[in-house]
C-alpha positions in Angstrom: -53.7 -15.6 -72.3 -53.1 -12.3 -73.4 -50.1 -11.3 -75.5 -49.0 -8.7 -73.0 -48.9 -11.5 -70.1 -47.3 -13.9 -72.4 -44.5 -11.4 -73.2 -43.9 -10.4 -69.5 -43.8 -14.0 -68.6 -41.0 -14.5 -71.3 -39.2 -11.5 -70.0 -39.0 -12.9 -66.5 -38.0 -16.3 -67.6 -35.0 -14.6 -69.5 -33.9 -12.6 -66.6 -34.0 -15.6 -64.3 -32.2 -17.6 -66.8 -29.3 -15.0 -67.3 -29.2 -14.5 -63.4 -28.7 -18.3 -63.0 -26.0 -18.2 -65.7 -24.2 -15.7 -63.8 -24.3 -17.1 -60.3 -22.8 -20.4 -61.9 -20.1 -18.3 -63.7 -19.4 -15.1 -61.5 -16.9 -12.8 -62.9 -13.6 -13.0 -61.2 -12.1 -9.9 -59.3 -8.9 -8.4 -61.2 -5.7 -9.8 -60.1 -3.7 -7.2 -58.1 0.1 -7.0 -58.7 1.1 -5.9 -55.4 4.8 -5.9 -55.8 4.5 -3.9 -59.1 2.1 -1.4 -57.5 4.6 -0.6 -54.7 7.8 -1.1 -56.9 6.6 1.5 -59.4 6.5 4.0 -56.7 10.0 2.7 -55.4 11.4 3.1 -59.0 10.8 6.8 -59.0 11.7 7.6 -55.4 15.1 5.7 -55.3 16.0 7.1 -58.8 15.8 10.5 -57.6 16.1 10.1 -53.9 14.6 13.7 -52.8 11.4 14.1 -50.9 8.2 14.7 -52.9 8.5 18.4 -53.2 12.4 17.8 -54.1 13.9 18.6 -50.8 17.1 16.8 -49.6 16.0 13.8 -47.5 18.4 14.6 -44.5 18.3 18.0 -42.8 21.2 18.9 -40.8 20.9 20.3 -37.2 22.1 23.7 -38.4 19.3 23.9 -41.1 16.7 22.9 -38.6 18.1 25.6 -36.2 18.0 28.4 -38.8 14.3 27.3 -39.8 13.0 27.5 -36.2 14.9 30.5 -35.2 14.1 32.6 -38.4 10.8 34.3 -36.9 8.6 32.8 -39.3 6.6 29.6 -38.0 4.6 29.4 -41.4 7.5 27.6 -42.8 8.3 25.3 -39.7 8.2 21.7 -40.3 6.0 19.2 -38.3 8.7 17.4 -36.1 7.9 13.8 -35.2 10.2 12.1 -32.4 10.3 8.4 -32.6 12.2 8.0 -29.2 10.8 6.5 -26.2 8.4 8.7 -24.1 10.6 8.6 -21.1 13.7 10.0 -23.1 11.4 12.3 -25.1 10.7 13.8 -21.8 14.5 14.5 -20.9 14.9 16.9 -23.9 13.3 17.4 -27.3 13.0 19.7 -30.1 10.6 22.7 -29.6 7.3 21.5 -31.0 8.1 18.0 -31.5 5.4 15.1 -31.2 6.3 12.0 -29.6 5.0 8.7 -31.3 6.5 5.2 -32.2 7.0 3.6 -35.4 4.7 1.0 -34.4 1.7 3.5 -34.6 2.9 5.5 -37.4 0.2 4.4 -39.7 -2.7 4.9 -37.0 -1.4 8.7 -36.8 -1.7 9.0 -40.4 -5.2 7.8 -40.3 -6.0 10.1 -37.4 -4.7 13.2 -39.1 -1.7 13.7 -36.6 0.6 13.6 -39.6 -0.7 16.1 -42.0 -0.2 16.3 -45.9 0.6 19.7 -47.2 3.3 20.3 -44.4 7.0 19.1 -44.5 7.3 16.4 -41.9 10.7 16.1 -40.3 11.3 12.9 -38.6 13.7 12.7 -35.6 15.0 9.9 -33.5 18.1 9.1 -31.5 20.6 8.6 -34.6 18.8 8.9 -37.7 18.2 5.1 -38.2 14.4 4.9 -37.2 13.7 8.5 -38.6 15.0 7.2 -42.1 12.9 4.3 -42.1 9.9 6.5 -41.6 10.9 9.1 -43.8 11.1 6.4 -46.8 7.4 5.4 -45.8 6.1 8.8 -45.8 7.4 10.0 -49.2 6.3 6.8 -50.7 2.8 7.4 -49.2 3.0 11.2 -50.8 3.9 13.2 -47.9 7.0 15.3 -47.9 9.4 14.1 -45.5 12.9 14.4 -44.2 15.0 13.0 -41.3 17.0 14.9 -39.1 20.7 14.0 -39.9 22.2 11.8 -37.2 19.0 12.4 -34.8 19.2 14.2 -31.5 22.9 13.0 -31.4 23.5 15.7 -34.1 21.7 18.3 -32.1 23.3 18.0 -28.7 25.5 15.6 -26.9 23.9 16.9 -23.3 24.2 14.2 -20.8 21.1 15.0 -19.2 18.9 14.2 -22.4 19.0 10.4 -22.6 20.5 8.8 -25.9 22.3 11.6 -27.3 25.7 9.8 -26.7 24.4 6.7 -28.8 26.8 7.9 -31.9 29.8 8.9 -29.8 29.7 5.4 -28.1 29.4 3.7 -31.3 32.3 5.2 -33.4 34.7 4.5 -30.5 35.1 1.0 -31.7 36.7 0.4 -35.1 37.0 -3.4 -34.9 36.3 -4.3 -38.4 38.4 -1.9 -40.4 40.9 -4.5 -41.2 38.4 -7.0 -42.4 37.4 -5.1 -45.8 38.2 -6.5 -49.0 38.6 -5.0 -52.6 37.6 -8.3 -54.5 34.5 -7.4 -56.4 31.4 -9.8 -56.0 28.9 -9.6 -58.9 25.4 -11.2 -58.4 24.6 -13.8 -61.2 21.3 -15.8 -59.9 18.0 -14.0 -60.6 14.8 -14.6 -58.5 11.1 -14.0 -58.9 9.9 -11.0 -57.4 8.0 -11.6 -53.8 4.4 -11.0 -53.3 3.5 -8.7 -50.3 0.1 -10.6 -50.3 -1.6 -8.2 -48.2 -5.1 -8.6 -50.1 -5.0 -4.8 -50.6 -6.2 -3.2 -53.8 -4.0 0.2 -53.9 0.0 0.9 -53.3 -1.0 3.1 -50.4 -3.3 0.3 -48.5 -0.5 -2.4 -49.4 2.2 -0.2 -47.8 0.2 0.7 -44.7 -0.5 -3.3 -44.1 3.3 -4.1 -44.9 4.8 -1.3 -42.8 3.0 -2.5 -39.7 4.3 -5.9 -40.2 7.9 -4.8 -40.5 8.6 -2.3 -37.9 9.8 -4.8 -35.1 13.0 -6.2 -36.4 14.8 -4.5 -39.2 18.3 -3.8 -38.1 21.5 -5.9 -37.4 24.5 -5.1 -36.0 28.0 -5.3 -37.5 29.3 -8.1 -35.2 26.7 -10.5 -36.3 27.4 -9.8 -40.1 31.1 -10.1 -39.8 30.9 -13.3 -37.9 29.7 -14.9 -40.9 28.8 -12.7 -44.0 27.9 -15.9 -46.2 24.6 -16.2 -44.2 23.5 -13.2 -45.5 22.9 -11.5 -49.3 24.8 -8.1 -48.5 24.1 -5.1 -50.4 26.9 -2.4 -50.4 25.3 0.6 -51.2 27.9 2.9 -52.5 29.4 4.2 -55.9 31.6 1.4 -57.4 34.8 3.4 -56.9 34.2 3.5 -53.0 33.3 0.1 -53.0 36.7 -1.0 -54.3 38.3 1.4 -52.3 38.4 1.5 -49.2 36.9 -1.8 -49.5 33.7 -3.7 -48.6 32.5 -6.5 -46.5 33.5 -10.1 -47.7 31.0 -11.2 -50.4 29.0 -8.0 -50.5 27.7 -6.8 -53.8 27.9 -3.3 -55.1 24.3 -1.7 -55.7 25.0 1.9 -56.8 22.8 4.6 -55.5 19.8 6.0 -57.7 20.5 3.5 -60.4 20.3 -0.2 -59.0 17.2 -1.0 -57.1 14.6 -0.8 -59.7 12.5 -3.5 -61.5 14.4 -2.9 -64.6 17.8 -3.2 -62.9 19.0 -5.2 -60.1 15.9 -5.9 -58.1 15.7 -9.4 -59.7 19.0 -10.5 -58.0 17.7 -10.0 -54.6 16.6 -13.5 -52.8 13.3 -14.3 -51.2 14.9 -17.2 -49.3 17.8 -15.5 -47.5 18.2 -12.3 -45.3 19.3 -9.4 -47.2 21.4 -6.8 -45.4 22.0 -3.3 -46.7 24.9 -0.9 -45.4 25.7 2.7 -46.3 27.9 5.2 -44.7 25.8 6.1 -41.7 22.7 3.5 -41.6 20.4 6.3 -42.6 20.1 5.4 -46.3 19.9 1.9 -45.6 17.3 2.0 -43.2 15.2 3.8 -46.0 15.9 1.1 -48.3 15.1 -1.6 -45.6 11.7 0.2 -45.2 11.0 -0.1 -48.8 12.3 -3.6 -49.6 10.4 -4.9 -46.4 7.1 -3.4 -47.9 7.8 -5.3 -51.0 7.8 -8.5 -49.3 11.8 -9.2 -48.7 13.5 -10.2 -45.3 15.8 -7.3 -44.9 17.9 -5.6 -42.2 19.7 -2.4 -42.4 23.1 -2.3 -40.9 23.1 -0.1 -38.0 25.4 3.1 -38.4 26.8 1.8 -41.6 30.6 1.9 -42.1 30.9 4.3 -39.1 29.9 1.5 -36.9 32.7 -0.8 -38.1 35.3 1.1 -39.9 35.1 4.7 -38.7 38.9 5.4 -39.4 38.8 4.2 -43.0 36.0 6.7 -43.8 36.8 10.1 -45.9 33.3 11.5 -45.9 30.0 11.2 -43.8 31.6 10.6 -40.7 29.7 11.5 -37.5 31.0 14.5 -35.7 29.7 15.4 -32.3 27.9 18.9 -32.6 30.1 21.8 -31.2 27.4 24.6 -32.1 25.1 25.6 -29.4 21.4 24.6 -30.3 20.0 24.8 -26.9 17.8 27.6 -28.1 15.6 25.0 -29.9 15.5 22.6 -27.2 13.0 22.0 -24.4 13.5 20.2 -21.5 
C-alpha cells in the first residue's frame, strides 16, 4: 500500500472519530435570559418615559388638531384606532386605520405599522392605546397615545363610545376609602421567565404581547372589594401617595425610578395578581403591557383615580372637550 493511500486512510479515520465524538457531545445552545433582554429595554424606557424620539407619550386633542390642520401632511402621524369596527364607522379621526390589539403584531409584520413615522394610537378612553404605545416604543417605533382617546376629542352622541369617560367619573364611590398609612414591600422574589423560546427581545415581546392582550384590566369595585387579594402598585410620587392617600395596602412605586431591575422589580410577586393604578389608567396600561411581557400576571386599574375618587384629585382630571374638533372627524 502506498504512503499516499495510507495517509488518506488515516485522515478519514481521524475525521470520522472526531465526528462521532461531536455527535456524542453536541455543543449546547447558549441559554437566553429572556427576562433580562426585555427588562433592559424596559429599564431605559420607564426611566425616561418618552417616545423613541423624545416626544411626550400623550398627545392632546388640541395638539393633534393643530397638527392635522397645519397644511403640512408630511408631519402627520400614522393614526391607529383600536375601537370596534362598528364604532369606528360612526366617527373617526381623518386618516385613521382601524385594527385590534390582538392583531397589532400581524400588522407590524405586514408593514401596516411603519417605522420612521410617528404612530398615534387611539381608542375610546386612552387605555388600549396606551397599552399599544408601550409595546411599540419598546419595539423601537416612535409611538404616542391620544390623551383620553376619542372621549378627549368629542362627546358627540352619534359617535359610539365618546361618553365613556363622562359616564365613569359620575361615580365617586371609593373617595372615602383612601388611607394615608404607608405600606413598604419587603419580600423579594425571583424574576419570572417569559419562556417563549425566542432569542431576541423583539421576538420575545411579540410572542408575549399576543398572549396578554385578552384580559389585562380590572375595575375599581373588584379591587376595593378585597384589596388583600392583590399586590397593588400606586404609581404616583410619594407626596401624593400620602396625600390625598391611596388604596389600602398599596405600595408606592414612584414614576421613572422604581420599576427597574436595579430598583423595585425584585419585589413583584409571580404568584399573585399585580394591580397597577395611576391617575387616568393610561400610564398603568403602559406598565401592564410591559410587566405582562416580562411574565407577570398584571392588570391595570381602569380609569385610575379618576374612576374611583375623582373628587379627591387636584390634577389629571378628565374634562369633556369644549373646543370644536369636528374638522378632523370623519363620519
